[in-house]
C-alpha positions in Angstrom: 122.6 -3.3 159.5 125.7 -1.5 160.8 127.4 -2.1 157.4 124.6 -0.4 155.5 124.7 2.6 157.9 128.5 2.9 157.3 128.2 2.8 153.5 127.1 6.4 153.0 129.9 7.6 155.3 132.5 5.6 153.3 131.2 7.2 150.1 131.5 10.7 151.6 135.0 9.9 152.8 136.0 8.6 149.3 134.5 11.8 147.6 136.4 14.0 150.1 139.6 12.2 149.4 139.1 12.4 145.6 138.5 16.2 145.8 141.6 16.7 147.9 143.7 14.8 145.3 142.2 16.9 142.5 142.9 20.1 144.4 146.5 19.0 145.1 147.0 18.3 141.5 145.7 21.8 140.6 148.2 23.3 143.0 151.0 21.2 141.8 150.3 22.4 138.2 151.5 25.9 139.3 155.3 25.9 139.4 155.5 29.4 140.7 154.4 32.4 138.7 157.6 34.4 139.2 159.8 31.5 138.1 160.8 31.1 134.4 157.5 30.7 132.6 157.1 27.5 130.4 158.6 27.7 126.9 155.7 28.2 124.4 157.4 25.7 122.1 157.4 22.9 124.7 154.2 23.5 126.6 152.4 20.6 128.1 149.0 19.8 126.7 146.3 22.1 127.8 142.5 22.1 127.1 141.4 24.7 124.5 137.8 25.4 123.8 135.9 27.9 121.5 133.3 29.8 123.5 130.6 32.3 122.6 129.6 35.1 124.9 126.4 37.1 125.0 127.5 40.8 125.2 126.3 44.2 124.1 127.7 47.1 122.1 127.3 50.4 123.9 129.1 53.0 121.9 129.5 55.3 124.9 129.1 54.8 128.7 125.8 56.7 128.5 124.5 54.1 126.0 124.8 51.3 128.6 121.4 49.7 129.4 119.6 51.5 126.6 118.4 50.4 123.2 121.5 51.9 121.7 123.5 49.1 123.2 122.6 46.4 120.8 122.9 42.7 121.7 126.2 41.2 120.4 127.7 37.8 120.4 131.5 37.6 120.6 133.8 34.7 120.3 136.4 33.7 122.8 139.1 31.0 123.3 139.1 29.3 126.7 142.3 27.6 128.0 142.1 25.2 130.9 144.8 23.3 132.8 144.7 19.6 132.0 143.0 17.1 134.2 139.9 17.1 136.4 139.2 20.1 138.6 137.3 20.4 141.9 134.4 22.8 142.0 135.5 26.5 142.2 139.1 25.5 142.3 140.5 27.4 139.3 141.5 31.0 139.3 141.0 32.7 135.9 142.2 35.5 133.7 140.1 37.3 131.1 142.2 38.9 128.3 141.2 41.9 126.1 143.3 42.4 123.0 144.9 45.5 121.5 144.2 47.5 118.4 145.7 44.7 116.2 143.2 42.1 117.5 144.0 38.8 119.0 147.7 37.8 118.4 148.9 34.2 118.4 152.2 35.4 119.9 150.6 37.4 122.7 147.1 36.6 124.0 147.0 33.0 122.8 150.5 32.3 124.0 149.8 33.8 127.4 146.6 31.7 127.5 148.6 28.4 127.0 151.3 29.4 129.4 149.0 30.3 132.2 146.8 27.3 131.7 150.0 25.1 131.9 150.6 26.8 135.3 147.1 26.0 136.7 145.2 29.2 135.7 142.2 29.3 133.3 142.3 32.0 130.6 139.5 33.3 128.5 140.7 35.4 125.5 138.0 37.6 124.1 137.8 38.6 120.4 135.9 41.9 120.5 136.7 42.8 116.9 135.7 39.4 115.5 132.3 39.7 117.0 131.5 43.0 115.3 132.7 42.6 111.6 129.9 44.9 110.4 131.5 47.8 112.2 134.7 47.6 110.1 137.6 45.4 109.2 140.4 47.9 108.7 142.5 49.2 111.5 141.0 52.7 111.5 137.4 51.6 111.0 137.6 49.3 114.0 139.1 51.9 116.3 136.5 54.4 115.3 133.5 52.1 115.5 134.4 49.5 118.2 134.9 51.6 121.3 136.6 50.9 124.6 133.1 50.9 126.2 132.3 47.9 124.0 135.5 46.1 125.2 134.5 46.8 128.8 131.0 45.3 128.1 132.8 42.2 126.7 135.1 42.0 129.7 132.2 42.0 132.1 130.2 39.6 129.9 133.2 37.2 130.0 133.2 37.4 133.8 129.6 36.4 133.8 130.3 33.5 131.4 133.2 32.2 133.6 131.0 32.4 136.7 128.7 29.7 135.2 131.5 27.2 134.8 131.7 24.8 137.8 135.5 24.6 137.9 136.1 28.4 138.0 136.3 30.4 141.2 134.3 33.6 140.3 135.9 35.5 143.2 139.4 34.9 141.7 139.2 36.3 138.2 141.6 39.1 136.9 140.9 41.3 133.9 144.0 41.8 131.7 144.2 44.2 128.7 146.8 45.0 126.1 147.0 48.6 124.7 143.5 49.3 123.5 142.1 46.6 125.7 144.3 47.9 128.6 142.3 51.1 128.5 139.1 49.0 128.9 140.7 47.0 131.7 141.5 50.2 133.6 138.1 51.7 133.0 136.4 48.6 134.3 138.0 49.2 137.7 135.8 52.3 138.3 132.9 51.9 140.6 130.5 53.8 138.3 131.5 51.6 135.3 131.2 48.4 137.3 127.8 49.4 138.7 126.5 50.0 135.2 128.1 47.0 133.4 129.1 44.2 135.7 126.8 41.1 136.2 124.9 41.3 139.5 127.1 40.3 142.4 130.3 39.9 140.3 133.4 42.1 140.3 137.0 41.4 139.1 139.5 40.5 141.8 142.3 42.5 140.0 143.1 44.4 136.8 146.2 44.5 134.7 147.2 47.1 132.0 149.9 46.2 129.5 151.1 49.4 127.9 147.7 51.0 128.1 147.4 54.7 127.2 146.0 56.9 129.9 143.6 58.8 127.7 140.7 59.3 130.1 140.4 60.2 133.8 137.2 60.0 135.8 135.6 62.8 137.8 134.4 60.1 140.3 137.6 58.5 141.5 135.9 55.6 143.4 137.0 52.2 142.4 135.8 48.7 143.1 138.7 48.3 145.5 140.5 45.7 143.4 144.2 46.2 142.8 145.7 47.4 139.5 149.0 46.6 137.9 150.2 49.0 135.2 153.1 47.9 133.0 154.7 50.1 130.3 157.9 50.9 128.6 160.0 53.9 129.4 160.3 54.8 125.7 156.7 54.1 124.8 155.6 57.2 122.9 151.9 56.3 123.4 152.2 56.7 127.1 152.0 60.1 128.7 153.9 59.3 131.9 152.6 62.4 133.9 149.0 61.6 133.0 149.4 57.9 133.9 150.9 58.9 137.2 148.0 61.2 137.9 145.5 58.5 136.9 147.2 56.1 139.2 146.9 58.6 142.0 143.2 59.1 141.2 142.7 55.3 141.6 144.6 55.1 144.8 142.5 57.9 146.2 139.5 56.0 145.0 140.3 52.9 147.0 142.7 50.7 145.0 146.3 49.6 145.4 148.0 50.6 142.2 151.5 49.3 141.2 153.2 51.0 138.3 156.2 49.2 136.6 158.2 51.0 134.0 160.8 49.1 131.9 163.6 51.5 130.9 164.3 51.7 127.2 161.3 49.5 126.3 158.6 50.4 123.9 155.1 49.0 123.5 154.2 45.4 122.5 157.4 43.9 123.9 155.4 40.6 123.9 154.2 40.9 120.3 155.3 39.2 117.0 157.4 42.0 115.5 160.9 43.4 115.8 161.1 47.1 116.5 159.2 49.2 113.9 156.8 52.1 113.6 153.1 51.4 113.9 149.7 53.0 114.0 148.6 56.5 115.1 149.4 58.2 118.4 146.6 58.8 120.9 148.8 60.2 123.7 147.8 63.9 123.0 144.1 62.9 123.7 143.0 64.0 127.2 139.4 63.2 128.1 137.4 63.2 131.4 134.4 61.0 132.2 131.9 63.0 134.2 129.8 61.5 137.0 126.8 61.1 134.7 129.0 59.0 132.2 129.4 61.7 129.6 132.9 62.3 128.2 134.4 65.6 127.3 137.7 66.9 126.0 139.6 68.5 128.9 141.2 70.9 126.5 138.3 72.4 124.6 135.4 71.2 126.8 133.5 69.6 123.8 131.2 66.7 125.0 131.4 63.4 123.2 127.7 62.8 122.5 127.7 60.3 119.7 129.7 58.6 117.0 130.1 61.8 115.0 131.4 63.9 117.9 133.8 61.1 119.0 135.3 60.9 115.6 135.7 64.7 115.5 137.4 64.8 118.9 139.7 62.0 118.0 140.6 63.7 114.7 141.6 66.8 116.7 144.0 64.9 119.1 145.2 61.8 117.4 148.4 62.4 115.4 149.3 60.7 112.1 152.8 60.2 113.5 153.4 56.4 114.1 155.0 55.2 117.3 157.6 52.5 117.9 156.7 49.0 119.0 159.0 46.0 119.3 159.4 42.6 120.8 161.9 42.4 123.6 162.3 38.9 125.1 164.3 40.3 128.1 161.5 42.7 128.9 158.9 39.9 128.4 160.7 37.7 130.9 160.7 40.5 133.5 157.1 41.4 132.8 156.2 37.7 133.2 157.7 37.9 136.7 155.9 41.1 137.6 152.6 39.9 136.1 153.0 36.6 137.8 153.8 38.2 141.2 150.6 40.2 140.9 148.5 37.2 140.0 150.0 35.1 142.8 149.1 37.8 145.3 145.5 38.2 144.0 145.0 34.5 143.7 146.9 33.6 146.9 149.2 31.2 145.0 152.9 30.4 145.5 155.4 32.6 143.7 158.3 30.2 143.6 
């Protein structure tokens, strides 16, 4: 009789011990995010899954929640650390790509590296989910807006929250260039209130060489911290405007760290050596009003629809290409800065 009463207790003790072992293994998988990151060529095996995410396609912030924001399915790649994981034990990162789309040398490499260090990563392909909006570089930037990338980012957060191993309170949104603008906009309270899944917010936001094109009349943020990383010689970055934008966000309630790498240009973690690329958006200067409308701060014209957006961009975007270029020394330094930020947000060891 006594033995039968003890059996459930033994089962509970066994389960508790097993969960403790799993949690310890997850912690051991993280060698320290500011140490030398694992070599992509010799990464340990990580789990890689294809994921589909239900999102929407609002062209402008004022389209959110209306029939103009059509339902959209986007694809994503999920990277998970190897082995079993206790419920809600894994922190996670959602990645939004740049104007060149998902890059094997950038988003997919970061995904494998971070997963090898104990962090789940969901890489979202916003362009691939909207092929009808254009396949060329210019078509995609005109027809697939930053607002759509924000929608995808928050849809990805909702998707991760359904997974038993993910801690939904420890998810960071990371963007590169075009996606970095979306990662910064998603920090604003008004944007999150319009677009985030109920009860969910990102624990942190990271911008890799994101142009500071728009500022918000309402400075309030979700309170999550932001890390801005960019090169001192990046011609897409207006340093004064980025500094002013960072001050706006600090006034709005967020801790903002800005790291500038002297001599570096954009895409130091990309596949190419130094070269000229794309068109320059740094002259563009917009403001998002409290009602979500966007206007040009120079001429006051309101961005009402696709036609007016294209006109306003044609007035400020220059045909002059800007330099990009891989720089492994800067990549190693940004790994440490990025890792330190993640460790602080996720409450993980740095060494």
